[in-house]
matplotlib code that plots the C-alpha trace (Angstrom):
import matplotlib.pyplot as plt

x = [21.0, 24.7, 27.1, 29.1, 32.7, 35.1, 37.2, 34.1, 33.2, 36.7, 36.7, 33.3, 34.3, 37.5, 35.8, 33.1, 35.7, 37.7, 34.7, 33.5, 37.0, 37.6, 34.1, 34.6, 37.9, 36.3, 33.5, 36.0, 38.1, 35.1, 34.1, 37.5, 40.0, 42.2, 43.1, 41.2, 42.7, 43.6, 43.9, 47.2, 48.5, 48.2, 48.6, 50.9, 53.9, 53.4, 56.5, 54.3, 52.7, 55.0, 56.9, 55.3, 54.5, 56.4, 54.9, 55.1, 52.9, 50.3, 50.2, 46.8, 45.1, 42.1, 43.1, 40.7, 42.4, 45.8, 44.3, 42.7, 45.9, 46.4, 48.9, 52.5, 54.1, 53.6, 52.7, 52.5, 56.3, 57.0, 56.9, 56.4, 52.8, 52.2, 49.6, 46.7, 47.1, 44.3, 45.1, 43.3, 43.8, 42.8, 41.3, 41.5, 40.3, 40.1, 41.5, 45.0, 46.8, 43.9, 44.2, 48.0, 47.8, 45.1, 47.5, 50.1, 47.9, 46.3, 43.0, 43.4, 43.9, 41.6, 42.0, 39.6, 39.5, 37.9, 36.7, 34.1, 33.3, 30.5, 31.9, 35.3, 33.7, 31.7, 34.8, 36.8, 34.1, 34.0, 37.7, 37.5, 35.0, 37.2, 40.2, 38.3, 39.5, 37.4, 39.4, 38.6, 35.9, 35.3, 33.8, 32.2, 33.4, 35.9, 39.5, 38.7, 36.1, 37.1, 34.1, 36.0, 36.4, 39.3, 42.4, 41.1, 43.8, 47.5, 48.6, 47.4, 48.4, 47.5, 48.6, 48.7, 45.3, 46.1, 47.4, 43.8, 42.3, 41.9, 42.0, 45.1, 45.2, 41.8, 43.1, 46.1, 44.2, 41.8, 44.6, 46.1, 42.8, 42.0, 45.5, 46.2, 49.0, 52.3, 50.5, 52.2, 51.4, 53.0, 51.9, 53.0, 52.2, 53.4, 55.3, 56.6, 60.3, 60.5, 58.2, 55.7, 54.0, 50.5, 49.2, 49.9, 48.3, 45.1, 44.6, 41.8, 42.9, 46.2, 44.4, 42.8, 46.1, 47.9, 50.2, 48.8, 47.3, 50.7, 52.3, 55.8, 57.9, 58.6, 55.0, 54.0, 56.3, 55.2, 51.5, 52.2, 54.0, 51.2, 48.7, 50.7, 52.9, 56.5, 59.4, 58.4, 60.3, 59.9, 61.9, 61.6, 62.3, 61.1, 61.8, 59.8, 61.3, 59.6, 59.7, 57.8, 54.9, 55.1, 52.0, 50.0, 50.9, 50.3, 46.9, 46.1, 46.7, 50.0, 53.0, 55.5, 58.6, 57.7, 57.2, 59.9, 62.6, 60.2, 58.9, 61.9, 62.6, 60.1, 57.7, 58.5, 56.8, 57.8, 57.5, 56.1, 56.4, 55.3, 54.3, 51.7, 53.3, 53.0, 50.6, 51.9, 52.5, 50.8, 47.3, 47.4, 46.6, 48.5, 47.0, 47.2, 44.6, 45.9]
y = [-39.0, -39.0, -40.9, -38.9, -38.5, -40.7, -37.7, -36.0, -39.3, -39.6, -35.9, -36.2, -39.5, -38.0, -34.8, -36.7, -38.9, -35.9, -34.0, -37.0, -37.6, -34.0, -33.5, -36.5, -35.0, -31.6, -33.2, -35.2, -32.1, -30.0, -32.5, -33.2, -30.6, -33.5, -34.3, -37.2, -40.0, -39.9, -36.9, -35.5, -36.2, -39.4, -38.1, -36.2, -38.4, -38.4, -36.9, -35.1, -32.8, -32.6, -29.4, -27.1, -24.2, -22.7, -22.3, -18.5, -18.9, -21.1, -19.3, -17.7, -19.6, -21.8, -25.4, -26.7, -24.6, -26.2, -29.7, -29.4, -28.4, -31.2, -29.7, -30.5, -27.1, -23.6, -21.4, -18.3, -18.5, -18.5, -14.8, -11.5, -10.6, -6.9, -4.8, -4.0, -7.0, -9.3, -13.0, -16.1, -19.6, -22.4, -25.3, -23.4, -26.3, -25.4, -22.0, -22.0, -20.4, -17.9, -16.8, -16.6, -14.5, -12.3, -11.3, -10.2, -8.2, -6.4, -4.7, -2.9, -6.2, -9.1, -12.9, -15.2, -18.9, -21.1, -24.6, -27.0, -28.9, -27.6, -29.2, -27.6, -24.2, -24.4, -25.3, -22.5, -19.9, -21.1, -20.7, -17.3, -16.2, -17.6, -15.8, -12.5, -12.2, -9.5, -9.3, -12.9, -14.3, -18.0, -18.9, -22.1, -23.2, -25.3, -24.4, -25.1, -22.3, -19.6, -17.4, -14.1, -11.4, -11.1, -9.4, -9.2, -10.7, -9.9, -13.4, -16.9, -19.5, -23.2, -26.1, -29.5, -29.1, -28.6, -32.1, -33.3, -31.8, -33.9, -30.7, -28.8, -26.8, -25.3, -24.6, -22.7, -20.8, -19.7, -18.7, -16.6, -15.0, -13.8, -12.5, -8.9, -8.1, -8.6, -10.9, -13.8, -17.6, -19.2, -22.7, -25.9, -29.1, -32.7, -33.3, -36.4, -36.7, -39.1, -42.0, -43.6, -47.0, -46.9, -48.9, -46.0, -43.5, -45.6, -46.0, -43.7, -43.7, -42.3, -39.5, -38.5, -38.9, -36.4, -38.8, -40.3, -37.0, -35.2, -33.7, -34.6, -31.5, -30.6, -31.0, -28.7, -26.0, -26.4, -26.1, -22.9, -21.4, -22.5, -20.7, -17.5, -17.4, -16.3, -16.7, -20.3, -22.0, -25.4, -26.1, -29.6, -29.3, -32.6, -35.8, -38.9, -42.3, -45.7, -46.2, -43.0, -44.4, -48.1, -48.4, -46.1, -48.0, -51.4, -50.3, -49.3, -52.9, -52.3, -54.7, -52.3, -54.4, -54.8, -51.1, -49.8, -49.4, -47.3, -45.2, -44.5, -40.7, -40.0, -37.9, -34.7, -31.7, -28.6, -24.8, -23.6, -19.9, -18.0, -14.6, -13.1, -10.6, -7.0, -4.7, -3.6, 0.1, 0.2, -0.3, -0.7, -4.4, -7.6, -8.2, -5.4, -5.2, -6.1]
z = [-28.7, -29.5, -27.3, -24.7, -25.9, -24.1, -22.9, -21.4, -19.6, -18.1, -17.2, -15.5, -13.7, -12.4, -11.3, -9.5, -7.7, -6.7, -5.4, -3.4, -1.9, -0.9, 0.3, 2.7, 3.9, 4.5, 6.5, 8.5, 9.2, 10.0, 12.7, 14.3, 13.0, 11.9, 8.4, 6.8, 4.8, 1.2, -1.1, -2.2, 1.2, 3.1, 6.6, 9.0, 8.0, 4.3, 2.6, 0.1, 2.6, 5.6, 6.7, 4.1, 6.4, 9.3, 12.8, 12.3, 9.1, 10.7, 14.0, 14.5, 11.7, 12.5, 13.3, 10.6, 7.9, 8.9, 9.1, 5.7, 4.0, 1.5, -0.8, -1.9, -1.3, -0.1, -3.1, -0.9, -0.5, -4.3, -4.8, -2.9, -2.5, -2.1, -0.3, -2.6, -4.9, -6.0, -5.7, -6.9, -5.4, -7.7, -5.7, -2.4, -0.2, 3.5, 2.7, 4.3, 1.3, 0.9, 4.5, 4.3, 1.2, 2.7, 5.5, 2.9, 0.5, 3.5, 3.7, 0.4, -1.4, -2.2, -2.3, -4.0, -3.3, -6.0, -5.3, -6.7, -3.5, -1.4, 1.8, 1.3, 0.6, 3.8, 5.7, 4.1, 4.8, 8.5, 8.7, 7.1, 9.8, 12.6, 11.1, 10.7, 7.1, 5.5, 2.3, 1.2, -1.0, -1.7, -5.1, -6.3, -9.7, -11.6, -12.4, -16.1, -16.2, -13.7, -12.7, -12.8, -15.6, -17.9, -16.5, -13.0, -10.8, -10.2, -8.9, -9.3, -6.8, -6.4, -4.3, -5.8, -7.6, -11.3, -11.6, -10.7, -13.9, -17.0, -19.1, -18.0, -21.2, -20.3, -16.8, -18.0, -20.7, -18.0, -15.7, -18.5, -19.2, -15.7, -15.0, -15.6, -18.1, -16.2, -13.7, -12.1, -12.0, -9.0, -8.1, -6.3, -8.1, -8.6, -11.8, -13.6, -14.6, -17.5, -18.5, -16.1, -16.5, -18.0, -15.0, -12.8, -15.2, -15.4, -11.7, -10.5, -6.9, -8.1, -10.0, -6.8, -5.0, -7.2, -8.9, -12.1, -13.2, -13.0, -16.1, -17.3, -16.5, -20.1, -21.1, -18.2, -19.4, -23.0, -22.1, -20.1, -23.1, -25.4, -23.2, -23.7, -20.6, -20.6, -18.1, -17.4, -14.6, -13.0, -9.9, -8.4, -4.7, -3.2, -5.2, -4.1, -3.7, -4.0, -0.2, 0.3, -1.7, -1.0, 1.2, -1.0, -4.2, -2.6, -1.4, -5.0, -6.1, -7.8, -7.6, -6.1, -6.7, -10.3, -11.0, -8.7, -11.3, -13.5, -10.7, -8.5, -8.5, -11.3, -9.2, -7.5, -5.9, -7.9, -7.7, -11.0, -12.0, -15.1, -16.2, -18.4, -20.8, -19.8, -21.8, -25.1, -25.4, -28.8, -27.5, -23.7, -23.7, -24.1, -27.6, -30.1, -32.9, -36.3]

ax = plt.figure().add_subplot(projection="3d")
ax.plot(x, y, z, "-o")
ax.set_aspect("equal")
plt.show()
């Protein structure tokens, strides 16, 4: 039997680690409606995940949906969702962004939440039931192989999840595939601004924590364009300082003082927007036959 490629081994290891970590968080939240440790967000005072949603937005949502929000932004605020639209949330977790989107697309719209973690899917479906959201469907699968047909959604959102994938090109190709012509890609994610020490990149805990897996901002834009997207925009809105991550990095076994000059200001939460080109008039699709 042939050896498993190194890339596949790394991909499987990261996926298993992410699934285990987020499964544990979902179980913790399901029991106490309080966010568990770790993930993208280290707790209620972590600068990555604080003050992302207004009280008006979370009012009326199940407490477990709010507690399980482990993102780095609010993708539902990046563009105007319209009644009747179909929305897909990549890595939907406890379902907060799905439920917020469902309010905005209304009963004639549809919102899919995609997640690979059974515990998160169970939590999200429980939150859906509590919220009485009938225009929502949670799907099990990976963001590298989206279980939806071509050109089936109007908007793709995601909240600090794409950085966790070891095959971001596949994620962006799949996002492009399932979007309708003219569809919008509007996600929150962590990006890197400049070079980062290899020691950070190699640390598995940082992959799970949404740092080491982040793309350099110019690479992110290039990958979106390579997938076929147009009108690509990256807007850093919250830049992290070494003090923000001191405890987290120390717990990961890194010498914070040694890497501080190379890390300071290099990570940020960003709003990332792009568009799938509209259908060509020549044949009614975005790819005309030659």
